[in-house]
N, CA and C atoms as an extended XYZ file, in Angstrom:
411
Properties=species:S:1:pos:R:3:atomname:S:1:resname:S:1:resid:I:1 pbc="F F F"
N       110.487     -135.784     -223.481 N   MET     1
C       109.274     -135.588     -224.228 CA  MET     1
C       109.566     -134.758     -225.462 C   MET     1
N       109.028     -135.193     -226.531 N   THR     2
C       109.240     -134.465     -227.776 CA  THR     2
C       108.115     -133.455     -227.974 C   THR     2
N       108.436     -132.455     -228.726 N   THR     3
C       107.443     -131.432     -229.028 CA  THR     3
C       106.809     -131.754     -230.361 C   THR     3
N       105.500     -131.840     -230.370 N   ALA     4
C       104.767     -132.132     -231.594 CA  ALA     4
C       104.379     -130.823     -232.264 C   ALA     4
N       103.404     -130.889     -233.101 N   ARG     5
C       102.951     -129.736     -233.855 CA  ARG     5
C       102.407     -128.645     -232.932 C   ARG     5
N       102.659     -127.401     -233.241 N   TYR     6
C       102.182     -126.225     -232.518 CA  TYR     6
C       102.724     -126.134     -231.100 C   TYR     6
N       103.827     -126.784     -230.790 N   GLY     7
C       104.410     -126.678     -229.465 CA  GLY     7
C       103.685     -127.471     -228.394 C   GLY     7
N       102.860     -128.436     -228.775 N   ILE     8
C       102.144     -129.270     -227.826 CA  ILE     8
C       102.952     -130.548     -227.600 C   ILE     8
N       103.206     -130.886     -226.347 N   LYS     9
C       104.003     -132.066     -226.024 CA  LYS     9
C       103.171     -133.336     -226.151 C   LYS     9
N       103.845     -134.478     -225.963 N   ASP    10
C       103.153     -135.755     -226.098 CA  ASP    10
C       102.100     -135.972     -225.015 C   ASP    10
N       102.321     -135.401     -223.840 N   ASN    11
C       101.355     -135.594     -222.761 CA  ASN    11
C       100.370     -134.423     -222.656 C   ASN    11
N       100.274     -133.616     -223.699 N   GLN    12
C        99.346     -132.490     -223.713 CA  GLN    12
C        98.360     -132.627     -224.862 C   GLN    12
N        97.219     -132.021     -224.691 N   VAL    13
C        96.189     -132.007     -225.728 CA  VAL    13
C        95.459     -130.671     -225.630 C   VAL    13
N        94.898     -130.200     -226.753 N   ARG    14
C        94.217     -128.909     -226.728 CA  ARG    14
C        92.911     -128.969     -227.505 C   ARG    14
N        92.081     -127.973     -227.233 N   ALA    15
C        90.796     -127.839     -227.924 CA  ALA    15
C        90.504     -126.355     -228.099 C   ALA    15
N        89.811     -126.029     -229.185 N   PHE    16
C        89.454     -124.654     -229.513 CA  PHE    16
C        87.942     -124.494     -229.501 C   PHE    16
N        87.500     -123.284     -229.281 N   ASN    17
C        86.119     -122.894     -229.520 CA  ASN    17
C        86.182     -121.486     -230.093 C   ASN    17
N        85.739     -121.342     -231.305 N   LYS    18
C        85.857     -120.062     -231.985 CA  LYS    18
C        84.487     -119.394     -232.104 C   LYS    18
N        84.519     -118.076     -232.125 N   LEU    19
C        83.338     -117.240     -232.309 CA  LEU    19
C        82.277     -117.490     -231.242 C   LEU    19
N        82.680     -117.354     -229.983 N   ILE    20
C        81.746     -117.396     -228.863 CA  ILE    20
C        81.163     -115.997     -228.717 C   ILE    20
N        79.857     -115.890     -228.614 N   ARG    21
C        79.191     -114.593     -228.607 CA  ARG    21
C        79.212     -113.971     -227.206 C   ARG    21
N        80.409     -113.540     -226.797 N   VAL    22
C        80.599     -112.863     -225.521 CA  VAL    22
C        81.908     -112.086     -225.616 C   VAL    22
N        82.073     -111.058     -224.807 N   SER    23
C        83.311     -110.290     -224.848 CA  SER    23
C        84.441     -111.075     -224.198 C   SER    23
N        85.659     -110.765     -224.586 N   HIS    24
C        86.791     -111.523     -224.056 CA  HIS    24
C        87.035     -111.218     -222.581 C   HIS    24
N        86.585     -110.068     -222.082 N   GLN    25
C        86.739     -109.775     -220.656 CA  GLN    25
C        85.856     -110.701     -219.817 C   GLN    25
N        84.619     -110.893     -220.233 N   LYS    26
C        83.700     -111.766     -219.493 CA  LYS    26
C        84.153     -113.220     -219.585 C   LYS    26
N        84.656     -113.626     -220.738 N   LEU    27
C        85.155     -114.987     -220.896 CA  LEU    27
C        86.411     -115.203     -220.058 C   LEU    27
N        87.236     -114.182     -219.937 N   GLY    28
C        88.460     -114.285     -219.143 CA  GLY    28
C        88.191     -114.517     -217.673 C   GLY    28
N        87.092     -113.974     -217.150 N   LEU    29
C        86.738     -114.195     -215.751 CA  LEU    29
C        86.445     -115.672     -215.482 C   LEU    29
N        85.767     -116.329     -216.415 N   VAL    30
C        85.460     -117.744     -216.251 CA  VAL    30
C        86.727     -118.581     -216.427 C   VAL    30
N        87.590     -118.178     -217.356 N   CYS    31
C        88.845     -118.906     -217.580 CA  CYS    31
C        89.723     -118.877     -216.332 C   CYS    31
N        89.732     -117.761     -215.633 N   ASP    32
C        90.553     -117.644     -214.431 CA  ASP    32
C        90.107     -118.592     -213.321 C   ASP    32
N        88.820     -118.952     -213.290 N   THR    33
C        88.329     -119.812     -212.222 CA  THR    33
C        88.784     -121.256     -212.370 C   THR    33
N        89.078     -121.711     -213.597 N   VAL    34
C        89.434     -123.119     -213.796 CA  VAL    34
C        90.905     -123.335     -214.133 C   VAL    34
N        91.673     -122.283     -214.268 N   ARG    35
C        93.079     -122.415     -214.639 CA  ARG    35
C        93.853     -123.164     -213.551 C   ARG    35
N        94.542     -124.248     -213.943 N   GLY    36
C        95.377     -125.013     -213.021 CA  GLY    36
C        94.648     -126.089     -212.241 C   GLY    36
N        93.343     -126.235     -212.429 N   LEU    37
C        92.582     -127.234     -211.680 CA  LEU    37
C        92.606     -128.592     -212.368 C   LEU    37
N        92.460     -129.683     -211.593 N   PRO    38
C        92.218     -130.990     -212.224 CA  PRO    38
C        90.886     -130.957     -212.961 C   PRO    38
N        90.738     -131.791     -213.992 N   VAL    39
C        89.553     -131.685     -214.844 CA  VAL    39
C        88.264     -132.005     -214.099 C   VAL    39
N        88.285     -132.932     -213.138 N   GLU    40
C        87.055     -133.234     -212.393 CA  GLU    40
C        86.583     -132.008     -211.624 C   GLU    40
N        87.508     -131.325     -210.990 N   ARG    41
C        87.180     -130.121     -210.216 CA  ARG    41
C        86.738     -128.994     -211.151 C   ARG    41
N        87.402     -128.856     -212.311 N   ALA    42
C        87.039     -127.805     -213.267 CA  ALA    42
C        85.633     -128.015     -213.815 C   ALA    42
N        85.259     -129.263     -214.059 N   ILE    43
C        83.908     -129.554     -214.542 CA  ILE    43
C        82.878     -129.149     -213.501 C   ILE    43
N        83.148     -129.474     -212.223 N   ASP    44
C        82.217     -129.095     -211.160 CA  ASP    44
C        82.083     -127.586     -211.042 C   ASP    44
N        83.202     -126.875     -211.124 N   VAL    45
C        83.172     -125.415     -211.017 CA  VAL    45
C        82.348     -124.811     -212.155 C   VAL    45
N        82.529     -125.331     -213.361 N   LEU    46
C        81.812     -124.775     -214.511 CA  LEU    46
C        80.328     -125.131     -214.493 C   LEU    46
N        79.982     -126.323     -214.013 N   LYS    47
C        78.573     -126.712     -213.962 CA  LYS    47
C        77.774     -125.835     -213.014 C   LYS    47
N        78.388     -125.416     -211.909 N   PHE    48
C        77.668     -124.646     -210.912 CA  PHE    48
C        77.943     -123.146     -210.986 C   PHE    48
N        78.622     -122.715     -212.043 N   SER    49
C        78.875     -121.292     -212.219 CA  SER    49
C        77.605     -120.586     -212.701 C   SER    49
N        77.411     -119.360     -212.268 N   LYS    50
C        76.232     -118.594     -212.673 CA  LYS    50
C        76.460     -117.817     -213.961 C   LYS    50
N        77.677     -117.811     -214.469 N   LYS    51
C        77.982     -117.071     -215.694 CA  LYS    51
C        77.402     -117.798     -216.901 C   LYS    51
N        76.843     -117.059     -217.836 N   ARG    52
C        76.243     -117.656     -219.028 CA  ARG    52
C        77.273     -118.359     -219.896 C   ARG    52
N        78.469     -117.811     -219.993 N   VAL    53
C        79.485     -118.348     -220.890 CA  VAL    53
C        80.141     -119.615     -220.333 C   VAL    53
N        79.875     -119.967     -219.084 N   SER    54
C        80.502     -121.160     -218.506 CA  SER    54
C        80.070     -122.426     -219.233 C   SER    54
N        78.896     -122.418     -219.852 N   GLY    55
C        78.455     -123.560     -220.655 CA  GLY    55
C        79.350     -123.785     -221.867 C   GLY    55
N        79.763     -122.703     -222.511 N   GLU    56
C        80.669     -122.813     -223.660 CA  GLU    56
C        82.052     -123.292     -223.231 C   GLU    56
N        82.524     -122.814     -222.081 N   VAL    57
C        83.830     -123.248     -221.578 CA  VAL    57
C        83.770     -124.723     -221.203 C   VAL    57
N        82.658     -125.154     -220.606 N   LEU    58
C        82.481     -126.562     -220.248 CA  LEU    58
C        82.470     -127.439     -221.488 C   LEU    58
N        81.802     -126.989     -222.532 N   LYS    59
C        81.746     -127.745     -223.785 CA  LYS    59
C        83.145     -127.916     -224.384 C   LYS    59
N        83.954     -126.866     -224.335 N   THR    60
C        85.314     -126.927     -224.858 CA  THR    60
C        86.189     -127.819     -223.988 C   THR    60
N        86.005     -127.758     -222.670 N   LEU    61
C        86.766     -128.618     -221.761 CA  LEU    61
C        86.450     -130.085     -221.993 C   LEU    61
N        85.174     -130.411     -222.172 N   LEU    62
C        84.792     -131.794     -222.451 CA  LEU    62
C        85.342     -132.260     -223.794 C   LEU    62
N        85.430     -131.355     -224.752 N   SER    63
C        86.032     -131.686     -226.043 CA  SER    63
C        87.516     -131.994     -225.891 C   SER    63
N        88.209     -131.219     -225.055 N   ALA    64
C        89.633     -131.467     -224.818 CA  ALA    64
C        89.847     -132.794     -224.098 C   ALA    64
N        88.956     -133.129     -223.166 N   ILE    65
C        89.057     -134.413     -222.464 CA  ILE    65
C        88.844     -135.561     -223.444 C   ILE    65
N        87.873     -135.424     -224.345 N   ALA    66
C        87.629     -136.458     -225.351 CA  ALA    66
C        88.828     -136.591     -226.292 C   ALA    66
N        89.463     -135.471     -226.652 N   ASN    67
C        90.656     -135.528     -227.487 CA  ASN    67
C        91.775     -136.276     -226.783 C   ASN    67
N        91.944     -136.041     -225.497 N   ALA    68
C        93.000     -136.709     -224.740 CA  ALA    68
C        92.743     -138.200     -224.642 C   ALA    68
N        91.471     -138.558     -224.444 N   GLU    69
C        91.124     -139.966     -224.255 CA  GLU    69
C        91.226     -140.757     -225.553 C   GLU    69
N        90.725     -140.202     -226.648 N   HIS    70
C        90.632     -140.960     -227.887 CA  HIS    70
C        91.832     -140.785     -228.813 C   HIS    70
N        92.398     -139.584     -228.865 N   ASN    71
C        93.489     -139.338     -229.804 CA  ASN    71
C        94.853     -139.698     -229.236 C   ASN    71
N        95.077     -139.426     -227.936 N   LYS    72
C        96.401     -139.656     -227.351 CA  LYS    72
C        96.422     -140.725     -226.276 C   LYS    72
N        95.272     -141.349     -225.988 N   ASN    73
C        95.173     -142.418     -224.986 CA  ASN    73
C        95.734     -142.004     -223.629 C   ASN    73
N        95.444     -140.791     -223.201 N   LEU    74
C        95.885     -140.301     -221.894 CA  LEU    74
C        94.839     -140.659     -220.839 C   LEU    74
N        95.273     -140.991     -219.614 N   PRO    75
C        94.297     -141.300     -218.563 CA  PRO    75
C        93.571     -140.028     -218.108 C   PRO    75
N        92.262     -140.110     -218.055 N   VAL    76
C        91.451     -138.939     -217.729 CA  VAL    76
C        91.644     -138.530     -216.269 C   VAL    76
N        91.948     -139.478     -215.405 N   ASP    77
C        92.095     -139.181     -213.976 CA  ASP    77
C        93.258     -138.248     -213.686 C   ASP    77
N        94.284     -138.264     -214.531 N   SER    78
C        95.480     -137.473     -214.243 CA  SER    78
C        95.548     -136.171     -215.045 C   SER    78
N        94.479     -135.789     -215.724 N   LEU    79
C        94.489     -134.565     -216.535 CA  LEU    79
C        94.216     -133.335     -215.671 C   LEU    79
N        94.888     -132.241     -215.988 N   PHE    80
C        94.602     -130.952     -215.380 CA  PHE    80
C        94.711     -129.859     -216.426 C   PHE    80
N        94.131     -128.703     -216.126 N   VAL    81
C        94.105     -127.580     -217.065 CA  VAL    81
C        95.454     -126.873     -216.979 C   VAL    81
N        96.305     -127.140     -217.949 N   LYS    82
C        97.641     -126.535     -217.981 CA  LYS    82
C        97.551     -125.062     -218.373 C   LYS    82
N        96.862     -124.790     -219.488 N   GLU    83
C        96.703     -123.427     -219.982 CA  GLU    83
C        95.274     -123.239     -220.472 C   GLU    83
N        94.759     -122.064     -220.259 N   ILE    84
C        93.460     -121.693     -220.816 CA  ILE    84
C        93.509     -120.193     -221.091 C   ILE    84
N        93.180     -119.818     -222.293 N   TRP    85
C        93.203     -118.396     -222.629 CA  TRP    85
C        92.128     -118.081     -223.653 C   TRP    85
N        91.788     -116.795     -223.704 N   CYS    86
C        90.786     -116.331     -224.652 CA  CYS    86
C        91.317     -115.098     -225.356 C   CYS    86
N        90.760     -114.815     -226.490 N   GLY    87
C        91.177     -113.654     -227.256 CA  GLY    87
C        90.014     -113.078     -228.036 C   GLY    87
N        90.251     -111.908     -228.588 N   LYS    88
C        89.220     -111.236     -229.364 CA  LYS    88
C        89.052     -111.911     -230.713 C   LYS    88
N        87.828     -111.943     -231.177 N   ALA    89
C        87.527     -112.358     -232.549 CA  ALA    89
C        86.878     -111.137     -233.219 C   ALA    89
N        85.972     -111.360     -234.115 N   LEU    90
C        85.367     -110.230     -234.806 CA  LEU    90
C        84.374     -109.486     -233.914 C   LEU    90
N        83.993     -108.301     -234.329 N   THR    91
C        82.994     -107.507     -233.634 CA  THR    91
C        81.940     -107.072     -234.640 C   THR    91
N        80.689     -107.476     -234.392 N   MET    92
C        79.597     -107.007     -235.246 CA  MET    92
C        79.263     -105.575     -234.869 C   MET    92
N        79.098     -104.748     -235.856 N   LYS    93
C        78.788     -103.343     -235.615 CA  LYS    93
C        77.378     -103.061     -236.115 C   LYS    93
N        76.543     -102.580     -235.217 N   ARG    94
C        75.164     -102.260     -235.541 CA  ARG    94
C        74.902     -100.803     -235.173 C   ARG    94
N        73.783     -100.261     -235.652 N   ILE    95
C        73.444      -98.866     -235.401 CA  ILE    95
C        72.072      -98.802     -234.738 C   ILE    95
N        71.980      -97.966     -233.693 N   MET    96
C        70.723      -97.719     -233.016 CA  MET    96
C        70.376      -96.243     -233.222 C   MET    96
N        69.129      -95.986     -233.451 N   ALA    97
C        68.694      -94.601     -233.663 CA  ALA    97
C        68.874      -93.784     -232.399 C   ALA    97
N        69.402      -92.588     -232.565 N   GLY    98
C        69.609      -91.686     -231.443 CA  GLY    98
C        68.710      -90.481     -231.567 C   GLY    98
N        68.853      -89.542     -230.651 N   PRO    99
C        67.993      -88.351     -230.710 CA  PRO    99
C        68.342      -87.449     -231.890 C   PRO    99
N        67.356      -86.714     -232.382 N   ARG   100
C        67.505      -85.736     -233.466 CA  ARG   100
C        68.078      -86.340     -234.744 C   ARG   100
N        67.705      -87.566     -235.032 N   GLY   101
C        68.137      -88.197     -236.273 CA  GLY   101
C        69.574      -88.681     -236.273 C   GLY   101
N        70.216      -88.722     -235.107 N   SER   102
C        71.602      -89.206     -235.059 CA  SER   102
C        71.615      -90.725     -234.861 C   SER   102
N        72.783      -91.267     -234.930 N   ALA   103
C        72.935      -92.720     -234.787 CA  ALA   103
C        73.919      -93.025     -233.670 C   ALA   103
N        73.667      -94.106     -232.975 N   ARG   104
C        74.549      -94.584     -231.907 CA  ARG   104
C        75.061      -95.970     -232.267 C   ARG   104
N        76.352      -96.214     -232.072 N   PRO   105
C        76.876      -97.535     -232.420 CA  PRO   105
C        76.548      -98.582     -231.355 C   PRO   105
N        76.317      -99.817     -231.801 N   ILE   106
C        76.179     -100.973     -230.923 CA  ILE   106
C        77.264     -101.954     -231.348 C   ILE   106
N        78.124     -102.343     -230.422 N   LEU   107
C        79.208     -103.284     -230.708 CA  LEU   107
C        78.866     -104.624     -230.084 C   LEU   107
N        78.896     -105.688     -230.889 N   LYS   108
C        78.584     -107.037     -230.418 CA  LYS   108
C        79.833     -107.899     -230.600 C   LYS   108
N        80.642     -108.047     -229.552 N   PRO   109
C        81.923     -108.738     -229.695 CA  PRO   109
C        81.787     -110.255     -229.662 C   PRO   109
N        82.764     -110.923     -230.298 N   PHE   110
C        82.919     -112.372     -230.269 CA  PHE   110
C        84.297     -112.684     -229.710 C   PHE   110
N        84.479     -113.910     -229.194 N   SER   111
C        85.751     -114.318     -228.597 CA  SER   111
C        86.131     -115.714     -229.055 C   SER   111
N        87.420     -116.031     -228.919 N   ASN   112
C        87.944     -117.366     -229.158 CA  ASN   112
C        88.467     -117.924     -227.840 C   ASN   112
N        88.397     -119.248     -227.685 N   LEU   113
C        88.837     -119.901     -226.456 CA  LEU   113
C        89.749     -121.066     -226.808 C   LEU   113
N        90.852     -121.205     -226.082 N   THR   114
C        91.777     -122.320     -226.258 CA  THR   114
C        92.062     -122.930     -224.896 C   THR   114
N        91.969     -124.258     -224.811 N   ILE   115
C        92.259     -124.985     -223.578 CA  ILE   115
C        93.340     -126.016     -223.875 C   ILE   115
N        94.383     -126.050     -223.032 N   VAL   116
C        95.444     -127.052     -223.122 CA  VAL   116
C        95.419     -127.868     -221.838 C   VAL   116
N        95.238     -129.178     -221.978 N   LEU   117
C        95.259     -130.090     -220.843 CA  LEU   117
C        96.574     -130.848     -220.835 C   LEU   117
N        97.046     -131.200     -219.644 N   GLU   118
C        98.280     -131.968     -219.519 CA  GLU   118
C        98.048     -133.132     -218.571 C   GLU   118
N        98.688     -134.247     -218.865 N   SER   119
C        98.598     -135.421     -218.020 CA  SER   119
C        99.724     -135.379     -216.997 C   SER   119
N        99.391     -135.615     -215.752 N   GLY   120
C       100.387     -135.586     -214.689 CA  GLY   120
C        99.795     -135.006     -213.435 C   GLY   120
N       100.661     -134.561     -212.535 N   VAL   121
C       100.218     -133.983     -211.274 CA  VAL   121
C       100.124     -132.468     -211.434 C   VAL   121
N        98.988     -131.912     -211.060 N   ALA   122
C        98.793     -130.459     -211.165 CA  ALA   122
C        99.653     -129.763     -210.125 C   ALA   122
N       100.389     -128.722     -210.521 N   PRO   123
C       101.178     -127.984     -209.532 CA  PRO   123
C       100.252     -127.220     -208.590 C   PRO   123
N       100.591     -127.214     -207.311 N   SER   124
C        99.746     -126.503     -206.356 CA  SER   124
C        99.991     -125.005     -206.486 C   SER   124
N        98.972     -124.220     -206.197 N   LYS   125
C        99.076     -122.771     -206.361 CA  LYS   125
C       100.000     -122.159     -205.325 C   LYS   125
N       100.123     -122.804     -204.146 N   LYS   126
C       100.992     -122.268     -203.110 CA  LYS   126
C       102.449     -122.321     -203.552 C   LYS   126
N       102.841     -123.412     -204.190 N   THR   127
C       104.232     -123.516     -204.627 CA  THR   127
C       104.521     -122.553     -205.766 C   THR   127
N       103.546     -122.302     -206.615 N   ALA   128
C       103.745     -121.362     -207.718 CA  ALA   128
C       103.931     -119.944     -207.186 C   ALA   128
N       103.139     -119.576     -206.164 N   LYS   129
C       103.280     -118.242     -205.590 CA  LYS   129
C       104.623     -118.097     -204.876 C   LYS   129
N       105.047     -119.161     -204.195 N   ALA   130
C       106.330     -119.114     -203.492 CA  ALA   130
C       107.481     -118.983     -204.487 C   ALA   130
N       107.368     -119.664     -205.627 N   ALA   131
C       108.417     -119.576     -206.641 CA  ALA   131
C       108.499     -118.163     -207.215 C   ALA   131
N       107.364     -117.500     -207.403 N   LYS   132
C       107.361     -116.137     -207.914 CA  LYS   132
C       108.005     -115.175     -206.925 C   LYS   132
N       107.736     -115.380     -205.634 N   LYS   133
C       108.331     -114.516     -204.625 CA  LYS   133
C       109.853     -114.697     -204.579 C   LYS   133
N       110.308     -115.940     -204.736 N   GLU   134
C       111.757     -116.197     -204.728 CA  GLU   134
C       112.429     -115.572     -205.948 C   GLU   134
N       111.756     -115.594     -207.090 N   LYS   135
C       112.331     -114.974     -208.282 CA  LYS   135
C       112.438     -113.465     -208.126 C   LYS   135
N       111.471     -112.875     -207.445 N   ALA   136
C       111.458     -111.430     -207.254 CA  ALA   136
C       112.601     -110.975     -206.366 C   ALA   136
N       113.039     -111.833     -205.454 N   LYS   137
C       114.127     -111.473     -204.533 CA  LYS   137
C       115.420     -111.564     -205.210 C   LYS   137
């Protein structure tokens, strides 16, 4: 397999979502729930999640699936979430009035989200944990 632009292989596809109005810690919790899952299972997990930001993650996942289907002609049945990560974006800074004429800061963070899907068989989590234990020894 050859490496294309940005280190993405021929059987991989990615999608971005920039400036999501949530902190990167809260977005990271949702990202951890779908990392390594097949896309059908990841969609189900995100649809029934109680987190507000899961809708944005679902939208980005569906965008990545559409990219795989239309741009690279990859079969949707064999896609799984290879990588998913989030990072900090800008932070809006606002001021709230405090006691005795003082001011208190209000920070409103934004985040970025990147999803990389790969075509093939998803590695099971048990084998990944076993491999880490063997490396540690």
